[in-house]
C-alpha positions in Angstrom: 39.8 -5.7 12.7 37.9 -4.4 15.5 35.4 -5.9 17.6 32.8 -3.5 15.5 33.8 -4.9 12.5 33.3 -8.3 12.8 30.1 -7.9 13.4 28.8 -5.4 10.4 30.9 -7.7 8.7 28.8 -10.6 9.2 25.4 -8.6 9.0 27.5 -7.4 5.0 27.6 -11.2 4.2 25.0 -12.3 5.7 22.6 -9.7 3.5 24.7 -10.3 0.7 23.5 -13.7 0.3 20.2 -12.6 0.3 20.3 -10.9 -1.8 22.2 -13.5 -4.2 19.3 -15.8 -3.3 16.3 -13.4 -4.2 18.0 -13.0 -7.5 18.5 -16.4 -7.7 14.8 -16.7 -7.3 13.7 -13.7 -9.5 15.8 -15.1 -12.6 13.8 -18.8 -12.2 10.2 -17.5 -11.8 8.1 -17.8 -14.8 5.4 -18.6 -17.1 8.4 -20.1 -19.3 10.5 -22.3 -16.9 13.8 -22.1 -17.3 16.5 -25.2 -15.2 18.7 -23.7 -12.7 21.3 -25.2 -14.2 20.6 -23.7 -17.3 20.6 -20.4 -16.0 23.8 -20.8 -13.5 26.1 -21.7 -16.5 23.9 -19.7 -19.4 25.1 -16.8 -16.4 28.7 -18.5 -16.6 28.9 -18.6 -20.2 28.5 -14.3 -20.0 32.1 -13.9 -18.0 35.0 -13.0 -19.5 37.5 -15.9 -20.7 35.0 -18.3 -19.6 33.2 -20.5 -22.3 30.2 -23.4 -21.3 27.0 -24.8 -22.7 24.6 -23.8 -21.3 21.8 -26.3 -23.5 19.0 -23.2 -23.4 18.0 -22.3 -27.3 17.9 -18.7 -28.5 14.5 -18.0 -27.6 15.2 -19.2 -24.0 18.4 -17.0 -24.5 16.0 -13.9 -24.9 13.7 -14.5 -22.3 16.6 -14.9 -19.6 19.4 -12.0 -20.7 16.7 -9.7 -22.5 13.6 -9.9 -19.9 14.7 -11.5 -17.1 17.9 -10.9 -16.1 16.9 -7.2 -16.7 14.1 -7.0 -14.9 15.6 -8.6 -11.2 18.5 -5.9 -12.0 16.4 -3.6 -12.3 13.9 -4.5 -9.3 17.7 -4.7 -7.3 18.8 -1.1 -7.8 15.6 0.3 -7.4 14.7 -1.3 -4.2 18.2 -0.1 -2.9 17.7 3.0 -3.7 14.7 3.6 -2.0 15.6 1.8 1.2 19.0 4.0 1.2 17.1 7.1 0.6 14.5 6.8 3.1 17.5 5.6 5.9 18.8 9.1 4.4 16.2 11.1 5.4 15.5 9.4 8.3 18.7 10.1 9.1 18.2 13.8 8.4 15.3 14.9 9.9 16.1 12.0 12.3 12.7 11.0 12.6 11.9 7.5 11.9 8.8 7.9 9.6 10.6 9.8 6.9 10.1 8.1 3.8 11.1 9.3 -0.2 7.0 8.5 -0.3 5.6 9.5 2.9 7.9 13.2 2.8 6.1 14.2 -1.1 10.2 13.4 -2.9 8.2 10.0 -4.9 4.9 12.5 -6.1 6.5 15.7 -6.3 9.1 13.1 -8.9 6.1 11.8 -10.4 4.2 14.9 -10.9 7.3 16.4 -13.0 8.0 12.9 -14.9 4.6 13.5 -16.4 4.4 17.1 -17.1 7.4 16.0 -19.6 6.1 13.0 -21.1 2.8 14.6 -21.2 3.9 18.1 -22.7 7.0 17.2 -24.2 7.1 13.2 -25.4 9.5 11.9 -28.0 13.4 12.3 -27.4 13.4 15.2 -25.2 10.9 14.1 -23.0 13.0 10.6 -22.2 16.4 12.7 -22.2 14.9 15.2 -19.7 13.4 12.6 -17.6 16.1 12.2 -15.1 16.2 16.0 -14.7 12.5 16.3 -13.8 12.4 13.3 -11.6 15.8 15.0 -9.1 13.3 18.5 -9.0 10.2 17.4 -8.4 12.1 15.2 -5.3 13.6 17.7 -3.8 10.3 20.5 -4.5 8.3 17.9 -2.8 10.8 16.6 0.3 11.3 21.2 0.4 7.7 21.7 0.6 6.3 18.7 3.1 9.6 20.2 5.3 8.8 23.6 5.3 4.6 23.5 5.9 5.9 20.8 9.1 7.8 22.8 10.5 5.1 26.2 9.9 2.6 24.3 11.1 4.2 22.6 14.4 6.8 25.3 14.6 9.2 22.3 14.3 7.2 19.8 16.3 7.6 16.0 16.5 6.8 12.9 13.8 3.5 13.4 13.9 3.8 17.0 12.2 5.9 16.3 9.6 4.1 13.4 8.4 0.6 15.2 7.9 3.2 17.4 6.2 3.7 14.8 3.8 0.9 13.7 3.0 -1.2 16.8 2.5 1.6 17.5 -0.1 1.4 13.6 -1.7 -1.8 14.9 -1.7 -2.3 17.8 -3.4 0.7 16.9 -6.3 -1.0 13.5 -6.6 -4.1 15.3 -7.7 -2.1 17.7 -10.1 -0.6 15.3 -11.7 -4.1 13.0 -12.1 -5.2 16.6 -14.0 -2.6 16.4 -16.3 -2.8 12.9 -17.3 -6.4 13.7 -18.1 -4.9 15.9 -20.6 -3.7 13.2 -22.8 -6.0 10.6 -22.7 -3.9 7.8 -24.7 -1.1 7.9 -22.3 -4.0 6.9 -19.3 -3.0 3.8 -19.8 0.8 4.0 -19.6 0.7 6.2 -16.4 -1.5 4.6 -14.5 1.2 1.5 -15.1 3.8 3.7 -13.9 2.2 5.0 -11.3 1.8 1.2 -9.9 4.9 0.1 -10.1 7.0 -1.6 -13.1 10.6 -2.8 -13.2 10.3 -4.0 -16.5 11.9 -1.7 -18.3 14.7 -3.4 -19.3 18.6 -2.4 -20.5 18.0 0.7 -21.6 16.8 2.4 -18.1 19.1 0.3 -16.5 21.8 2.0 -18.8 20.1 5.8 -18.3 20.1 5.5 -14.1 23.3 4.3 -13.6 25.2 7.3 -12.8 22.7 8.4 -10.5 21.9 5.5 -8.3 26.0 5.5 -7.8 26.6 8.2 -7.2 23.9 8.6 -5.1 24.2 5.8 -3.3 28.3 6.6 -2.2 27.3 9.8 -1.1 24.7 8.4 1.7 27.4 6.2 2.6 30.1 8.3 2.7 27.8 10.5 5.4 27.1 6.9 7.7 29.8 8.5 10.7 28.5 12.3 10.3 25.1 11.0 10.7 26.0 9.8 13.3 27.0 12.1 15.2 24.4 14.3 14.0 21.7 11.9 15.6 23.1 13.4 19.1 21.2 16.6 18.6 23.0 19.9 16.8 24.2 21.2 19.5 25.9 18.2 20.4 27.3 17.8 16.8 28.3 21.3 16.6 30.7 21.4 19.4 32.0 18.2 18.5 33.2 20.4 15.3 30.7 19.1 12.8 28.7 21.1 10.1 25.5 20.1 10.9 23.3 22.1 8.1 26.1 21.0 5.4 26.1 17.7 6.0 21.9 17.6 6.3 22.2 19.4 2.4 24.1 17.4 1.1 22.6 13.9 2.2 19.5 15.7 1.5 19.9 16.3 -2.4 21.3 12.4 -1.9 18.3 11.1 -1.4 16.4 12.6 -3.2 18.4 12.3 -6.1 18.5 8.4 -5.2 14.4 8.8 -5.1 14.2 10.7 -8.5 16.2 8.0 -10.4 14.2 5.2 -8.7 10.7 7.0 -9.3 12.3 7.7 -12.8 12.5 4.3 -14.4 10.1 2.6 -12.1 7.3 5.1 -11.0 5.5 5.1 -7.7 6.6 2.0 -5.2 5.6 3.2 -1.5 6.7 1.6 2.3 10.4 0.2 0.5 12.0 3.2 2.5 10.6 2.4 5.6 9.9 -1.2 6.0 13.6 -1.9 4.9 15.6 0.6 7.0 13.4 0.0 10.2 14.4 -3.8 9.6 17.9 -3.3 9.6 17.9 -1.0 13.0 15.9 -4.1 14.9 18.8 -6.8 13.0 22.0 -4.9 13.2 21.6 -1.7 15.5 21.6 2.2 15.0 24.5 2.9 13.4 24.4 4.4 10.1 27.6 3.2 9.2 25.3 -0.7 9.4 21.9 0.9 8.8 22.7 2.5 5.2 24.8 -0.5 3.2 22.4 -3.4 4.8 19.4 -0.9 3.7 20.5 -0.6 0.4 21.0 -4.3 0.1 17.9 -5.4 1.9 16.3 -3.0 0.1 17.0 -4.8 -3.6 16.2 -8.1 -2.1 13.0 -6.9 -0.7 11.9 -5.9 -4.0 13.2 -8.1 -6.7 11.1 -11.1 -4.4 7.8 -8.5 -4.3 8.1 -8.5 -8.2 8.6 -12.4 -7.9 5.9 -12.5 -5.9 4.1 -9.3 -8.8 4.7 -11.7 -11.8 3.4 -14.9 -10.4 0.1 -15.3 -7.7 -2.1 -14.3 -10.6 -0.2 -15.9 -13.7 0.2 -15.6 -16.3 -1.4 -11.7 -15.5 0.9 -9.2 -13.4 0.0 -7.7 -10.5 1.5 -4.0 -10.3 4.3 -4.1 -7.7 3.2 -1.4 -5.3 0.3 -3.7 -4.3 2.5 -5.7 -3.6 4.3 -3.8 -1.3 1.4 -1.6 0.4 0.3 -5.1 1.2 3.7 -4.8 3.2 3.9 -2.0 4.5 0.7 0.2 5.0 -0.2 -2.5 8.1 4.3 -2.2 9.2 3.3 1.5 9.0 0.8 1.2 10.7 3.1 -0.7 13.5 5.4 2.1 13.6 3.7 4.6 14.2 2.0 3.4 16.7 5.5 2.4 18.7 7.0 6.1 17.4 4.1 7.6 19.4 3.8 5.7 22.6 7.6 6.8 22.2 6.7 10.7 22.0 4.4 10.3 24.6 
């Protein structure tokens, strides 16, 4: 094993332990108290060739496997996708403030999903959600990048962020107008906008293939993003097809964002908080930033969902509120540091 591989391996091990701990905490938290030992035994009993008695009643087993397990798994997948997408966008645009929410990807996906739900509905609407979310995410990022590039003539961080905010505001306004066309769906749509990971096994199965494809593609491009970070001219001189790498990673990050938005709604700041923390702790190489962002994003959103479920129990706080409480001041700090570096 090389000298560089050992720290990466340790970092991945630590992140995996943190994720497992957050999943365990998420399974234990809730209005109905279930003993940790009983949860562990019930999970072991579901493994092939393993048969143990957990002592849980049928109602408690239903609560655990039909509500808590799919919820924490969905939170982990969504958090991992958003964080990895954020790291991917930051690598593509070489911009530390690039984020699925700030770049318009989440707003674009949210708009197209709302259009499908309102105008199609039923089975056709459900089937069209992943495709619509992907198209909206790509369209939102393209609009933000085009506006930022045109207005700022390839300007710096602030230009792209302002373009993303403008596009997000415009798309959100359209989404709000569309929502008013179907008032009876307002409660469900607003709940979705504020973030919700209580969808269950069906939503996990729906996004699983998109999540796997997008994550694998981004992880495989970690080394290429490292080369791209030195600049286009240097990357081309090293034989890298910079435009192709950007296009592929952009599509993969947009697919990850679309998958997350399709099942959880608009959850902000995961894609900016987690990659920055990872860089502070483990370095700037995308070969380690991308996998650690997935693990860290998964743990972060599981913990955020656990807080959302318990802080006002038996009522639930929207998970987007929790991430905003953490992410908004963090974003201001990153923006100040970035502006100081640019000047």
